[in-house]
C-alpha positions as CSV (number, residue, x, y, z in Angstrom):
1,X,0.0,0.0,0.0
2,X,1.3,3.4,-0.9
3,X,2.3,5.7,2.0
4,X,0.1,8.8,2.1
5,X,1.7,12.0,0.9
6,X,-0.8,14.4,2.5
7,X,-2.7,14.2,5.8
8,X,-6.4,13.7,5.7
9,X,-8.2,16.4,7.8
10,X,-11.6,15.5,9.1
11,X,-14.4,17.2,7.2
12,X,-18.0,17.1,8.5
13,X,-20.1,17.1,5.3
14,X,-23.2,15.3,6.5
15,X,-25.4,18.5,6.1
16,X,-23.9,19.1,2.7
17,X,-24.7,15.6,1.5
18,X,-28.2,15.7,3.0
19,X,-28.9,18.9,1.0
20,X,-27.1,18.4,-2.3
21,X,-28.0,14.8,-3.1
22,X,-31.8,15.5,-3.1
23,X,-31.3,18.8,-4.9
24,X,-29.3,17.2,-7.7
25,X,-31.6,14.2,-7.8
26,X,-34.7,16.4,-8.2
27,X,-33.5,19.3,-10.3
28,X,-31.2,17.8,-12.9
29,X,-33.8,15.4,-14.4
30,X,-36.2,18.2,-14.6
31,X,-33.7,20.6,-16.2
32,X,-32.5,18.0,-18.8
33,X,-36.1,16.7,-19.4
34,X,-35.2,13.1,-18.4
35,X,-38.8,12.3,-17.6
36,X,-39.6,12.5,-21.3
37,X,-43.2,11.4,-21.9
38,X,-44.0,10.7,-18.3
39,X,-46.5,13.2,-16.8
40,X,-45.7,14.8,-13.5
41,X,-47.0,13.3,-10.2
42,X,-48.1,10.0,-11.8
43,X,-47.0,6.7,-10.3
44,X,-44.2,6.3,-12.8
45,X,-43.1,9.8,-12.2
46,X,-42.6,9.1,-8.5
47,X,-40.8,5.9,-9.4
48,X,-38.5,8.0,-11.6
49,X,-38.0,10.4,-8.8
50,X,-36.8,7.6,-6.5
51,X,-34.5,6.3,-9.3
52,X,-32.9,9.7,-9.9
53,X,-32.3,10.1,-6.2
54,X,-30.6,6.8,-6.2
55,X,-28.6,8.0,-9.2
56,X,-27.6,11.2,-7.4
57,X,-26.6,9.2,-4.2
58,X,-24.5,6.8,-6.2
59,X,-22.6,9.4,-8.2
60,X,-22.1,11.7,-5.3
61,X,-20.7,9.1,-2.9
62,X,-18.6,7.5,-5.7
63,X,-17.0,10.8,-6.5
64,X,-16.6,11.5,-2.7
65,X,-14.8,8.2,-2.3
66,X,-12.5,8.9,-5.2
67,X,-11.7,12.4,-3.8
68,X,-10.8,11.0,-0.4
69,X,-8.8,8.2,-2.0
70,X,-6.7,10.5,-4.2
71,X,-6.0,13.0,-1.4
72,X,-3.9,10.3,0.2
73,X,-1.8,9.9,-2.9
74,X,-1.4,13.4,-4.3
75,X,-0.8,16.9,-2.8
76,X,-1.4,20.3,-4.3
77,X,2.0,21.3,-3.0
78,X,4.1,18.4,-4.1
79,X,2.5,17.4,-7.4
80,X,-0.2,20.0,-8.4
81,X,-0.4,19.0,-12.1
82,X,-0.8,15.3,-11.4
83,X,-3.3,16.2,-8.7
84,X,-5.4,18.3,-11.1
85,X,-5.3,15.7,-13.9
86,X,-6.2,12.8,-11.6
87,X,-8.9,14.7,-9.8
88,X,-10.7,15.9,-13.0
89,X,-10.1,12.6,-14.9
90,X,-11.4,10.4,-12.1
91,X,-14.5,12.6,-11.7
92,X,-15.3,12.7,-15.4
93,X,-14.6,9.1,-16.2
94,X,-16.7,7.9,-13.2
95,X,-19.5,10.4,-13.5
96,X,-20.1,10.2,-17.3
97,X,-20.4,6.3,-17.5
98,X,-22.6,6.2,-14.4
99,X,-24.9,8.9,-15.7
100,X,-25.2,7.1,-19.1
101,X,-25.9,3.8,-17.4
102,X,-28.6,5.1,-15.0
103,X,-30.2,7.2,-17.8
104,X,-30.3,4.3,-20.3
105,X,-31.8,2.0,-17.7
106,X,-34.5,4.6,-17.0
107,X,-35.3,5.2,-20.6
108,X,-35.6,1.5,-21.4
109,X,-37.7,1.0,-18.3
110,X,-40.3,3.5,-19.6
111,X,-39.9,2.3,-23.1
112,X,-38.6,5.6,-24.5
113,X,-37.8,4.8,-28.1
114,X,-35.6,5.8,-29.7
115,X,-33.2,6.5,-26.9
116,X,-32.9,10.3,-26.4
117,X,-29.2,10.6,-27.1
118,X,-29.1,14.4,-26.9
119,X,-31.0,14.4,-23.5
120,X,-28.6,11.8,-22.1
121,X,-25.6,13.8,-23.3
122,X,-27.0,17.0,-21.8
123,X,-27.5,15.1,-18.5
124,X,-23.9,13.8,-18.6
125,X,-22.6,17.4,-19.2
126,X,-24.7,18.8,-16.3
127,X,-23.7,16.1,-13.9
128,X,-20.0,16.5,-14.7
129,X,-20.2,20.2,-14.2
130,X,-22.0,19.7,-10.9
131,X,-19.5,17.1,-9.7
132,X,-16.6,19.4,-10.6
133,X,-18.3,22.2,-8.6
134,X,-18.8,20.0,-5.6
135,X,-15.2,18.7,-5.8
136,X,-14.0,22.3,-5.8
137,X,-16.1,22.9,-2.7
138,X,-14.6,19.9,-1.0
139,X,-11.1,20.8,-1.9
140,X,-11.7,24.3,-0.5
141,X,-13.0,22.8,2.7
142,X,-10.0,20.6,2.9
143,X,-7.5,23.5,2.4
144,X,-9.3,25.6,5.0
145,X,-9.1,22.8,7.5
146,X,-5.5,22.1,6.7
147,X,-4.8,25.8,7.2
148,X,-6.6,25.8,10.5
149,X,-4.7,22.8,11.7
150,X,-1.4,24.3,10.5
151,X,-2.1,27.5,12.5
152,X,-3.0,25.4,15.6
153,X,0.1,23.2,15.2
154,X,2.4,26.3,14.8
155,X,0.8,27.9,17.9
156,X,1.4,24.7,19.9
157,X,5.0,24.5,18.8
158,X,5.5,28.2,19.6
159,X,3.9,27.8,23.0
160,X,6.1,24.7,23.7
161,X,9.2,26.6,22.5
162,X,8.4,29.6,24.8
163,X,7.7,27.4,27.7
164,X,11.0,25.6,27.2
165,X,12.8,28.9,27.0
166,X,11.1,30.2,30.2
167,X,12.1,27.0,32.0
168,X,15.7,27.4,30.9
169,X,15.7,31.1,31.9
170,X,14.2,30.4,35.3
171,X,16.9,27.8,35.8
172,X,19.4,30.6,35.5
173,X,17.8,32.6,38.3
174,X,18.0,30.1,41.1
175,X,21.8,29.5,41.0
176,X,22.5,33.2,40.5
177,X,20.6,34.2,43.6
178,X,22.0,31.4,45.8
179,X,25.6,31.9,44.6
180,X,25.6,35.6,45.8
181,X,23.7,34.7,49.0
182,X,26.1,32.0,50.0
183,X,29.1,34.3,49.3
184,X,27.5,36.8,51.8
185,X,26.9,34.0,54.3
186,X,30.5,32.9,54.1
187,X,31.6,36.5,54.8
188,X,29.4,36.7,57.8
189,X,30.6,33.5,59.3
190,X,34.1,34.9,59.2
191,X,33.2,38.3,60.7
192,X,30.0,37.8,62.9
193,X,28.9,34.1,63.5
194,X,25.8,35.1,65.5
195,X,24.6,37.3,62.7
196,X,25.4,34.5,60.3
197,X,22.9,32.3,62.0
198,X,20.2,35.0,61.6
199,X,21.3,35.4,58.0
200,X,21.0,31.6,57.4
201,X,17.5,31.5,58.8
202,X,16.5,34.5,56.7
203,X,18.2,32.9,53.7
204,X,16.1,29.8,54.3
205,X,12.9,31.9,54.1
206,X,14.1,33.6,51.0
207,X,14.9,30.3,49.3
208,X,11.5,28.9,50.3
209,X,10.0,32.0,48.6
210,X,12.2,31.2,45.6
211,X,10.9,27.7,45.4
212,X,7.3,28.8,45.6
213,X,7.5,32.2,43.9
214,X,10.3,31.7,41.4
215,X,8.8,28.8,39.5
216,X,5.9,30.9,38.3
217,X,5.9,33.0,35.2
218,X,3.9,36.1,36.4
219,X,3.2,37.0,40.0
220,X,1.3,39.9,41.7
221,X,3.6,42.8,42.4
222,X,2.5,42.6,46.1
223,X,4.0,39.1,46.3
224,X,7.1,40.3,44.6
225,X,7.6,42.9,47.3
226,X,7.3,40.3,50.0
227,X,10.3,38.4,48.5
228,X,12.2,41.7,48.0
229,X,11.8,42.8,51.6
230,X,13.1,39.4,52.8
231,X,16.1,39.9,50.4
232,X,16.6,43.4,51.8
233,X,16.6,41.8,55.3
234,X,19.6,39.7,54.1
235,X,21.4,42.8,52.9
236,X,20.8,44.6,56.2
237,X,22.3,41.6,58.1
238,X,25.3,41.9,55.9
239,X,25.7,45.6,55.3
240,X,23.7,47.1,58.2
241,X,21.7,50.2,57.0
242,X,24.0,50.5,54.0
243,X,21.1,49.5,51.6
244,X,17.7,51.0,51.8
245,X,14.5,50.3,49.8
246,X,12.3,53.4,49.0
247,X,9.0,52.3,47.7
248,X,6.7,55.0,46.3
249,X,3.1,54.8,47.4
250,X,1.0,53.1,44.8
251,X,3.8,51.0,43.4
252,X,2.3,47.9,44.9
253,X,-0.9,48.1,43.0
254,X,-2.7,45.1,41.4
255,X,-0.3,44.3,38.5
256,X,1.5,41.1,37.4
257,X,5.3,41.1,37.0
258,X,7.8,38.5,36.0
259,X,8.7,36.5,39.1
260,X,12.0,37.5,40.8
261,X,12.2,40.6,38.6
262,X,12.6,43.2,41.4
263,X,15.0,41.1,43.4
264,X,17.1,40.6,40.2
265,X,17.4,44.4,39.6
266,X,18.0,45.2,43.3
267,X,20.7,42.5,43.5
268,X,22.3,44.0,40.4
269,X,22.4,47.4,42.0
270,X,24.0,46.1,45.2
271,X,26.5,44.0,43.3
272,X,27.8,46.9,41.1
273,X,27.7,49.8,43.5
274,X,29.5,50.8,46.7
275,X,27.3,51.1,49.8
276,X,28.0,52.1,53.4
277,X,26.1,53.2,56.5
278,X,27.5,56.7,56.1
279,X,26.4,56.8,52.5
280,X,23.6,54.2,52.0
281,X,22.6,52.9,48.6
282,X,19.0,54.0,48.3
283,X,17.1,51.9,45.7
284,X,13.9,53.7,44.7
285,X,10.9,51.8,43.3
286,X,8.0,53.6,41.7
287,X,5.1,53.0,39.3
288,X,5.1,54.7,35.9
289,X,2.1,53.6,33.9
290,X,2.6,50.0,32.9
291,X,6.1,49.9,34.2
292,X,7.8,49.4,37.6
293,X,10.8,51.7,37.7
294,X,13.8,50.8,39.9
295,X,16.3,53.6,40.2
296,X,19.6,53.8,42.1
297,X,22.7,56.0,42.1
298,X,25.9,54.9,40.3
299,X,28.9,54.3,42.5
300,X,31.0,51.8,40.7
301,X,32.4,48.9,42.7
302,X,35.6,47.3,41.7
303,X,34.7,43.7,40.9
304,X,37.1,40.8,41.3
305,X,35.7,39.3,38.2
306,X,34.1,40.8,35.1
307,X,30.3,40.8,35.3
308,X,28.5,38.2,33.2
309,X,25.5,40.5,33.0
310,X,23.2,37.4,33.3
311,X,20.7,39.0,35.6
312,X,19.3,41.9,33.6
313,X,19.7,40.1,30.3
314,X,17.8,37.1,31.5
315,X,15.1,39.3,33.0
316,X,14.8,41.1,29.6
317,X,14.4,37.8,27.7
318,X,11.8,36.5,30.2
319,X,9.8,39.8,30.0
320,X,9.8,39.7,26.2
321,X,8.5,36.1,26.2
322,X,5.8,36.7,28.9
323,X,4.7,40.2,28.1
324,X,5.9,41.0,24.6
325,X,8.0,43.9,26.1
326,X,11.6,43.8,27.4
327,X,13.1,45.8,30.2
328,X,14.3,49.3,29.5
329,X,17.7,50.3,30.9
330,X,18.4,54.1,31.1
331,X,22.0,54.8,32.3
332,X,23.3,58.3,32.9
333,X,26.5,59.4,34.5
334,X,25.0,59.4,38.0
335,X,21.9,57.2,37.8
336,X,21.0,53.7,36.8
337,X,17.3,53.2,35.9
338,X,15.6,50.0,35.0
339,X,11.9,49.9,33.8
340,X,10.3,46.5,34.2
341,X,7.1,45.9,32.3
342,X,3.9,44.9,34.2
343,X,0.4,43.9,33.1
344,X,-3.0,44.3,34.7
345,X,-3.9,41.4,37.0
346,X,-7.4,40.0,36.8
347,X,-9.3,40.0,40.1
348,X,-9.6,36.2,40.0
349,X,-5.8,36.0,39.8
350,X,-5.2,38.2,42.8
351,X,-7.9,36.4,44.8
352,X,-6.3,33.0,44.1
353,X,-4.8,31.4,47.1
354,X,-1.8,30.3,44.9
355,X,-0.6,33.9,44.7
356,X,-0.2,34.3,48.5
357,X,3.2,33.8,49.9
358,X,3.9,33.0,53.6
359,X,4.2,36.3,55.3
360,X,2.3,38.3,52.7
361,X,-0.7,40.5,53.6
């Protein structure tokens, strides 16, 4: 058996067949005068009506079977000429003989002598035209369904690709956060063991948030601030009051934001800038339309190793995938400003118990 060269989309044509078969069986004999000498509404006329309905049913379903059969072998894309020739040839060489056969049987049954050759030929021509028209309708239906299936298939592939990218990007966040936190814990153990214990406990809370919060794509801004404040607590344990978070009123409104976005930006600010109790690093967070703005002064820190710039780059990629907009970075001589896109949160989303983190209000 030959392997199919084109897929066979499902087409629901029950209504079409229910309508067209009787229409052709009733109208074509009347138009081509196949009833001949038989008077309307007589017993023989009704017998003829049933016969022509049977003729219409046989020709319709025969051509339908041929159409479905040939679709498995030929494609408009791969072999359009062969497809057209086979399609037209099969319809014509099936429809014409069947029409002649059924017409001749009818004419002999009613003793129509001599056989009305011109009437039979006219009937053949009309049937072939109708069959070609119906075939065109079916092919159009098939192409539309194939187009719909292609669109759905592309959407599914794109969704799977985006999800795979998001999973990979989220995988970059966890090690990045933990690496810097463990470095801080190591420093505290060497300088202040008691504070290191407090730091370890707070770090455990932060990592719990990371497990719950960081595995989601979009989260309410309110929940993001819960995680950020715990992270600031870690920084206070390490640097004292050298790092401060200044949140403008209204910035915690009901929006959705990529998970771990604020922590990523704040961590980036702390990593690259000098901070001290005498001159604290103040990170300001505000709302500007559909953006959360994080702003901090630039006080370059000498890094032991060159920055990989993974944090902001990863956040930008995640934002583009999730919201269709990336982060905007505005750097001047004295200020570093990052704008994180947000989107409106449905009430049902905010009301879901899944959005609540331990310790959130």
